[in-house]
C-alpha positions, 0 to 999 in steps of 0.5 A, spaced: 483 314 426 487 308 426 494 308 422 499 304 418 506 304 419 510 303 412 515 297 412 519 300 407 521 307 411 517 307 417 513 312 416 506 313 419 500 313 414 492 314 415 489 307 415 485 308 408 492 310 405 494 305 399 501 308 398 506 311 403 506 318 403 513 319 404 516 313 400 510 311 395 511 304 397 504 300 396 502 299 403 498 292 402 503 287 401 500 281 406 507 278 406 511 284 408 514 284 400 514 291 396 513 291 389 519 293 385 518 297 378 517 294 372 514 288 369 513 282 374 516 275 372 513 269 373 516 268 380 515 268 388 519 262 390 515 257 386 515 252 380 512 256 374 506 253 371 502 254 365 495 258 365 490 255 370 484 251 367 482 248 374 477 251 379 472 256 376 472 263 379 470 270 377 474 273 372 472 280 372 477 285 372 477 291 376 481 297 375 482 301 381 484 308 381 489 310 387 489 317 389 497 318 390 500 322 396 505 326 394 512 328 397 512 334 400 519 338 398 522 338 404 522 331 405 528 326 403 528 324 396 523 318 396 525 311 394 523 309 387 523 302 384 524 304 377 529 299 374 528 293 370 524 287 374 529 282 377 530 275 374 526 270 376 528 264 381 527 257 380 525 252 385 525 245 384 521 244 391 514 247 392 516 251 398 514 258 397 518 263 401 517 271 401 520 275 395 526 279 398 525 286 399 528 290 393 533 295 395 530 302 394 533 306 388 534 314 387 528 318 385 528 325 381 528 331 384 521 334 385 523 341 384 523 342 376 530 343 372 532 349 368 538 350 363 534 354 358 538 361 360 531 364 358 530 361 351 524 358 352 519 357 358 514 351 360 508 350 364 503 345 366 505 337 368 505 338 375 499 334 377 500 327 378 497 322 373 494 315 374 496 310 368 492 304 368 496 297 368 491 295 362 495 299 357 490 305 356 493 312 354 493 318 359 494 325 356 497 330 359 498 338 356 504 342 356 504 349 355 510 351 351 513 359 349 519 360 345 522 367 349 528 367 344 529 371 338 529 365 333 524 359 331 526 353 335 523 347 335 522 342 341 521 334 343 519 330 349 523 325 352 523 320 359 530 319 361 531 314 366 524 312 366 522 304 367 522 301 360 514 299 360 513 307 361 512 309 354 511 317 353 509 319 346 509 326 343 509 330 337 515 335 335 513 343 336 515 349 332 515 356 334 516 363 332 519 368 337 514 370 342 509 365 341 506 359 345 503 353 343 500 346 348 503 340 347 500 333 348 503 328 351 500 321 351 503 316 357 501 309 357 504 302 359 507 297 355 509 290 358 507 283 356 505 282 363 502 286 368 506 292 372 505 292 379 502 297 383 506 303 385 507 310 385 514 313 382 516 319 380 519 320 373 523 325 369 519 329 363 524 333 359 522 338 354 529 339 349 530 345 345 532 342 337 536 348 335 540 349 342 541 342 344 544 344 351 537 348 353 532 343 356 527 343 362 526 337 366 519 336 369 518 331 375 512 328 374 508 323 379 506 317 376 501 312 379 500 304 377 493 303 380 491 296 383 488 291 378 484 286 382 483 279 379 481 273 383 486 267 384 486 261 380 487 254 383 489 248 379 490 241 382 495 237 379 494 231 378 486 232 378 486 225 380 491 222 386 491 214 386 494 210 391 495 202 392 496 200 399 497 206 402 494 211 406 497 218 404 498 221 398 501 228 395 499 232 390 500 240 388 495 246 388 497 251 383 495 258 385 495 263 379 495 270 380 498 272 373 492 276 372 493 281 378 498 286 379 498 285 387 501 279 391 496 274 394 498 271 401 493 265 401 492 260 407 489 254 405 484 249 407 481 242 405 475 238 406 471 231 404 464 230 405 465 224 409 470 227 414 475 221 413 481 225 410 486 229 414 490 234 410 496 238 411 500 243 407 507 245 406 508 251 407 502 253 411 501 259 408 503 261 400 505 267 398 504 269 390 507 275 387 504 280 382 503 276 376 506 270 378 504 263 380 506 259 385 505 251 388 503 249 395 503 241 397 498 238 400 498 231 404 492 227 404 491 222 409 486 216 410 485 209 413 486 205 407 480 200 405 479 193 406 483 188 403 480 188 395 476 194 396 477 201 393 474 208 395 474 214 392 473 221 395 472 228 393 476 233 396 475 241 396 481 245 396 480 252 398 484 258 399 483 265 402 485 271 403 481 276 406 475 277 401 478 273 396 476 266 396 478 261 390 476 253 390 478 247 387 476 240 386 480 233 386 479 226 387 482 221 392 482 215 390 484 209 394 486 201 393 487 196 397 490 189 394 487 182 395 489 180 401 494 174 400 494 167 403 496 166 410 503 163 411 504 156 412 507 153 418 510 146 420 514 144 426 520 139 424 521 135 427 513 134 429 515 129 434 521 131 439 525 126 443 529 128 449 533 123 454 535 126 461 535 133 458 531 139 460 531 143 453 530 140 445 531 144 439 526 144 433 525 149 427 519 152 425 518 153 417 514 159 414 512 158 407 510 164 404 510 162 396 504 163 395 503 170 397 504 176 393 507 181 398 512 180 404 509 179 411 511 180 418 510 174 423 510 174 430 512 167 433 508 164 439 507 157 442 503 154 448 502 148 451 496 146 455 500 144 462 504 150 461 511 146 463 515 148 457 518 155 456 519 156 448 524 161 445 524 163 438 530 166 434 528 171 432 521 172 435 519 177 429 521 175 422 519 178 415 518 173 410 519 176 403 513 173 397 515 166 394 520 165 400 520 159 405 524 161 412 526 157 418 526 160 425 530 156 431 525 154 436 528 152 443 523 148 448 526 148 456 521 143 461 523 140 467 524 133 466 520 127 468 522 123 475 527 119 474 525 112 470 519 115 467 517 118 461 512 124 459 509 126 453 507 134 453 503 137 446 504 144 444 502 148 439 506 153 435 502 160 432 505 165 427 501 171 427 501 177 422 496 182 425 490 179 421 490 172 421 494 166 426 496 160 423 497 154 428 501 147 428 501 141 432 507 138 435 510 134 441 515 134 446 517 127 449 522 127 455 524 121 458 529 120 465 534 115 467 534 113 474 539 119 478 545 117 480 545 122 487 539 118 489 544 112 491 550 117 493 552 117 500 556 123 503 560 122 510 565 127 514 571 125 517 571 127 522 564 129 524 565 133 529 571 138 528 574 141 535 577 148 534 579 150 540 582 157 541 583 157 534 578 160 528 580 155 522 580 147 521 579 142 516 575 135 515 574 131 509 567 129 505 568 123 502 562 121 497 560 114 495 557 112 489 559 105 489 551 103 489 550 107 483 549 106 475 550 112 473 556 117 474 554 123 479 556 130 477 555 134 483 557 141 487 559 141 494 557 147 499 556 148 506 550 151 510 550 152 518 543 155 521 547 161 524 550 163 518 557 164 522 561 159 519 564 160 512 566 154 508 571 153 502 572 146 498 578 143 494 576 141 489 568 144 490 566 139 484 566 132 483 565 127 477 564 120 481 564 114 476 559 109 478 562 104 483 567 109 485 569 114 491 571 121 492 574 126 497 574 133 498 578 137 503 573 142 507 576 148 510 571 151 515 572 158 518 569 160 525 568 167 528 570 165 535 565 165 540 565 171 546 571 171 551 571 165 556 565 161 553 565 155 549 560 154 543 558 148 538 555 150 531 552 144 527 553 144 520 551 141 513 555 139 507 551 138 501 553 135 494 548 137 489 546 136 482 542 142 480 536 137 481 536 134 488 542 134 493 545 129 499 547 132 505 551 130 511 551 133 518 557 136 522 559 140 528 564 145 530 566 146 537 570 152 539 572 156 546 575 162 548 580 165 553 578 171 558 583 176 557 580 181 562 583 179 569 590 179 566 588 187 563 585 188 570 591 186 573 596 190 568 592 197 568 591 197 576 598 196 577 601 200 572 596 206 575 598 206 582 605 206 580 604 212 575 601 216 581 606 214 586 612 216 580 608 223 579 609 225 586 617 225 585 616 230 579 614 238 579 607 238 580 606 245 577 610 248 571 611 255 574 616 251 579 619 245 581 615 244 587 613 237 588 607 233 591 612 232 597 613 239 598 606 241 599 605 241 607 599 244 610 603 250 612 605 251 605 598 252 604 597 256 609 602 261 606 599 261 600 593 265 604 598 269 608 597 264 614 599 258 618 596 252 620 599 248 627 597 240 625 602 238 631 604 231 630 601 231 623 605 237 620 609 232 616 604 230 612 604 232 605 600 232 598 605 226 596 603 222 602 596 222 600 598 220 593 602 215 595 596 212 600 591 213 594 596 209 589 597 203 595 590 203 595 588 203 588 593 196 587 590 193 593 583 193 590 585 187 586 584 183 591 577 185 591 572 182 587 568 188 584 574 193 583 570 198 587 576 200 591 581 201 585 576 206 582 574 210 588 581 211 590 583 214 582 578 218 583 580 221 589 587 222 586 584 226 581 580 230 586 587 231 590 591 234 584 585 238 581 584 241 588 591 243 589 592 247 583 585 250 584 588 252 591 594 255 588 590 259 582 585 262 588 592 264 592 594 268 585 599 263 583 600 260 577 595 254 576 599 251 570 600 243 572 606 240 571 609 233 569 608 231 576 600 233 575 599 229 568 603 223 570 598 222 577 592 223 573 594 218 568 596 213 573 588 215 576 585 214 569 589 207 568 587 205 575 580 207 574 580 202 568 583 197 571 577 197 577 572 196 571 575 190 567 572 186 572 569 179 570 561 179 569 
């Protein structure tokens, strides 16, 4: 069988339990909010409302008897909720939040308290009692025995009990040694329904003669659940909007006839399925005996202008097996359509001479309309030659107002000496209708001054020689023209190798006059030993047409490779000879002149007899190779210099390797480095041969 965990104390209870077996909290609070003892004010985080008069639902009230689950004596003291009800909360918006959990209060002990010292004895009242929330009384019987030796009277009280719990009993007089039953009536007296709950109260029997003698009996009280349907009421019943597609209303949920909370999920529908609904909050919590409101937003397409539509809406609230409905009407009205905005282009005939643009104003007249309108501006011309610019392109025109929009027209001017008439149409659209206005742009052009302008270069051939920069003069002649010529100068060459600068870069040449501009030309320079001729054009342009004058740049460059060959070859040969006079190894001061064949043989503990050639040393070999490197200058391809430089490196490296094989240090000295550097320089000199 399943279990239900109490949200108050965590005790696991049987799934069929209504109250917690440990703390006696009500287990069926859907929103997780336990009840508090005492009458239920109209609260729950919602707006208080009057008795509902909306939807018709069942009104039969059902009283359910709940079998209490008592707390065992060994358990900790159970929580009780026997204090006065909390003050109701108010809320301006129809937002509903779950009620906070009340803090549990201590309950009377389950063990009877006896301060009679044997003067009297009380039995009975130990069984749990169910007291209906609807006010019907319940009777219990107490058996009182006077064990004292005097006549005594007894009265009943319920100290610490909730205000709504009424205990009624008469006074009892007993002779010594006698006993009698005392009936006690328990009932609930409250202007509102008391929440369903279980609580423990103290039933006190006190002596009337000896005031300190009393018996306190713990009494388990159960307030059962009163089931009653929730009633719904819309406010307002008829929701009207004009020229809008959405509206809001409140749905009032009345739970005043039940002492248990309700957590309601709302939905709505209309027969045409044309309305969309949303609720805030999505789930409404209504406390016991309280009322709450939820906001419903209805959205539907607006009817056609001048039309009205009414839609019947059914709102349903569901909580498990509890269901309530109500009806309302959503009425939408659309105002009649306003007359379209009147459009006029001022002036309707626009003339421009020697220009590519013109200005006009578009007047929008909305004086006959009752509402404002947003207008999107546009324009077209049959030739599609005009570019239209509206400032602003979108404009809001208030009712009864006239507004002007600036219009700029850009079109290429006709050929010099000609005139062209370009009709166009301005449109103003509001999304439903489009209004048009016709106008014309007339453009005329005088003969262009640049057509009679000539450009000449002085000199037309610029010889730079070995230089990279040069200058010439551009002469612009407007003596044949009748209008001033305003031109900009720039240069152009097919290879994009030249760079031009003009001083000044623009000229305004009056008719019948000439003007000059200094042209600076910069060339990157040709390859070594070559001469190049670079053609170029100097162009004068007025933005629409241009005039050209052609010229050329001649440039030559000297070949420096033969000089570098001589320099590297001579330096290499001399360095090889110089290195023979420096120590060949870093370990001693032995020079290349000191290394004969016998010296090499001695490294390996041997001897060599070369006869007459015994005087030849490594220094003689290096000097001979250095001389041959320099003699290589007379060869056409430099091969002798390169080969001798390579042999020089091999001789030095071979010598050092020989020392290493013989067990001596092969670390090269200054002489070895100078010889090798000379070989490298000589090799480079042999490579610097003109191809």
